[in-house]
ZAMARGU-4260 file (C-alpha; in steps of 0.2 Angstrom, whole numbers, plus 5000, padded with zeros to 4 digits):
<rodrens>
0) 5199/5922/5668 | 5196/5915/5653 | 5188/5898/5649 | 5189/5888/5636 | 5173/5878/5628
5) 5176/5864/5617 | 5166/5852/5605 | 5171/5837/5601 | 5169/5828/5585 | 5174/5815/5572
10) 5184/5824/5561 | 5188/5841/5571 | 5187/5847/5590 | 5178/5865/5590 | 5186/5878/5604
15) 5179/5892/5607 | 5189/5903/5623 | 5182/5917/5632 | 5185/5937/5636 | 5193/5939/5653
20) 5178/5946/5661 | 5172/5929/5656 | 5154/5938/5647 | 5156/5933/5630 | 5163/5917/5620
25) 5172/5917/5601 | 5179/5907/5591 | 5199/5900/5595 | 5200/5885/5581 | 5198/5869/5575
30) 5212/5854/5582 | 5209/5840/5567 | 5207/5823/5573 | 5221/5812/5571 | 5214/5793/5574
35) 5206/5791/5591 | 5210/5808/5598 | 5226/5807/5608 | 5237/5821/5601 | 5224/5833/5602
40) 5227/5834/5619 | 5243/5840/5617 | 5234/5853/5608 | 5221/5857/5620 | 5235/5858/5635
45) 5244/5874/5625 | 5229/5883/5624 | 5226/5881/5643 | 5243/5885/5647 | 5245/5900/5632
50) 5229/5908/5637 | 5230/5904/5656 | 5212/5894/5657 | 5203/5893/5670 | 5190/5884/5667
55) 5185/5871/5651 | 5172/5865/5646 | 5168/5850/5636 | 5151/5848/5626 | 5140/5833/5632
60) 5130/5827/5618 | 5114/5820/5627 | 5102/5811/5617 | 5086/5822/5615 | 5078/5813/5628
65) 5091/5817/5640 | 5101/5799/5638 | 5118/5796/5637 | 5123/5787/5621 | 5139/5781/5614
70) 5145/5801/5610 | 5141/5805/5627 | 5150/5790/5636 | 5165/5795/5622 | 5166/5814/5627
75) 5164/5807/5647 | 5181/5796/5644 | 5188/5811/5633 | 5184/5821/5647 | 5192/5813/5662
80) 5207/5809/5652 | 5211/5825/5648 | 5207/5828/5668 | 5223/5815/5670 | 5235/5824/5659
85) 5229/5842/5668 | 5234/5833/5683 | 5252/5828/5679 | 5256/5846/5669 | 5251/5853/5686
90) 5263/5841/5696 | 5277/5843/5683 | 5287/5858/5688 | 5293/5860/5672 | 5276/5864/5665
95) 5269/5881/5662 | 5252/5875/5671 | 5254/5878/5689 | 5235/5878/5694 | 5221/5865/5689
100) 5210/5872/5682 | 5191/5866/5682 | 5185/5854/5669 | 5169/5853/5667 | 5154/5844/5655
105) 5141/5852/5649 | 5123/5848/5640 | 5124/5851/5622 | 5111/5846/5614 | 5107/5856/5597
110) 5121/5867/5597 | 5127/5860/5581 | 5110/5863/5574 | 5110/5880/5582 | 5128/5883/5575
115) 5122/5879/5556 | 5108/5891/5559 | 5118/5904/5564 | 5130/5901/5552 | 5115/5903/5539
120) 5112/5919/5548 | 5126/5926/5544 | 5127/5923/5527 | 5142/5907/5526 | 5140/5899/5513
125) 5135/5881/5516 | 5152/5873/5509 | 5161/5882/5520 | 5151/5876/5536 | 5161/5862/5539
130) 5176/5869/5544 | 5168/5882/5555 | 5154/5873/5563 | 5164/5863/5576 | 5172/5880/5582
135) 5154/5890/5580 | 5148/5875/5592 | 5162/5877/5604 | 5154/5895/5605 | 5137/5890/5610
140) 5142/5877/5622 | 5155/5889/5630 | 5144/5903/5630 | 5127/5894/5638 | 5141/5890/5652
145) 5146/5906/5656 | 5127/5914/5653 | 5123/5902/5666 | 5138/5906/5677 | 5135/5924/5677
150) 5117/5921/5681 | 5121/5913/5696 | 5134/5928/5700 | 5121/5940/5699 | 5106/5931/5709
155) 5119/5927/5721 | 5126/5945/5723 | 5107/5952/5722 | 5103/5941/5735 | 5119/5946/5747
160) 5113/5964/5742 | 5094/5961/5750 | 5104/5953/5766 | 5114/5967/5769 | 5101/5979/5766
165) 5088/5969/5778 | 5101/5970/5791 | 5104/5988/5789 | 5085/5993/5792
</rodrens>
């Protein structure tokens, strides 16, 4: 099982992938935005096909107060178009995407700030930040989603163990 994290930017789309156990996110590259999004979908679909992605997490850039602004609306529209294209791919017998991955939006408030901080901490020169900050933001978005999913699985497993233990007594 592999998850894909996506950070939508005006100039670049940052991507991140998970390890097969869905424990850790790592940078997977940038996709240059050419105009008003379009060809970028093909590159995302190629990643989904090549990496056998089961779940896509797209960053939702909410405002600090939790409200949705223009960027959040753009992310929602982009995600809906991705889902539309994925459905077409899954229904195309010639496509390499045979199973529809889950697609979710995830609150990405402050991920870019965190990404810049981590890059500074790693002593990446500020002039090189621009080239990797979108990837690092995608890592932050994906890692947050992985941590939440793993926490949920652990809680569910713990509750199941307690129920089994109680039934055996």
